C-alpha positions, 0 to 999 in steps of 0.5 A, spaced: 499 499 500 502 506 498 500 513 502 500 518 497 497 526 496 490 524 495 486 520 500 488 513 502 484 508 505 488 503 510 485 498 514 479 503 516 484 509 516 484 515 511 490 520 510 489 526 505 493 532 504 489 538 505 493 544 503 500 545 502 504 552 501 512 553 500 513 552 507 508 547 510 503 541 508 497 539 512 494 532 513 488 530 515 487 523 518 481 519 519 481 512 523 476 508 525 475 505 533 479 499 534 485 500 528 492 500 530 496 505 525 503 501 525 509 504 527 512 509 523 516 516 523 516 522 519 522 526 517 521 532 521 517 535 527 510 533 526 505 537 530 498 533 531 492 536 532 486 532 535 479 534 533 475 528 535 475 521 538 480 518 543 487 515 541 493 513 544 500 515 542 505 510 543 512 512 543 519 511 546 516 507 551 511 512 553 504 512 552 500 519 551 492 519 551 490 524 545 483 527 546 479 533 542 483 539 543 490 536 544 496 539 540 502 535 541 509 535 537 512 528 535 519 529 534 523 527 527 525 521 526 521 518 533 518 511 531 511 512 534 504 509 533 497 510 534 492 505 537 485 508 536 480 507 542 474 511 539 473 513 532 479 519 531 480 525 527 486 529 527 490 533 523 498 534 522 502 539 520 509 537 517 514 541 513 512 541 505 518 536 503 516 531 509 515 523 508 512 519 513 515 512 513 513 505 515 520 501 517 520 494 514 514 496 509 518 499 503 514 504 499 509 506 504 509 513 505 505 520 505 509 526 501 
């Protein structure tokens, strides 16, 4: 499966680039309850803004609950995953040229 610039279905998940400019891009993410987004990294810091639902952000042996209104910064190259508790909607703000990579899964990314 390849994550690209347009909407992608990934096991009840949708990632879609909403907007970009010369410096940044905004990616909309929607995941159904019970879905686990596999471990992945972004090639730049990622600002995650939660709009709806509840998820657990798991990385570096830590777990953080994400719920509406939560804004969190995920450091560049920090491997992490999302475990979705309730249907989840958020957006991610990234550098324009950033790539989301899934280690061990060749060519799976959004750019």
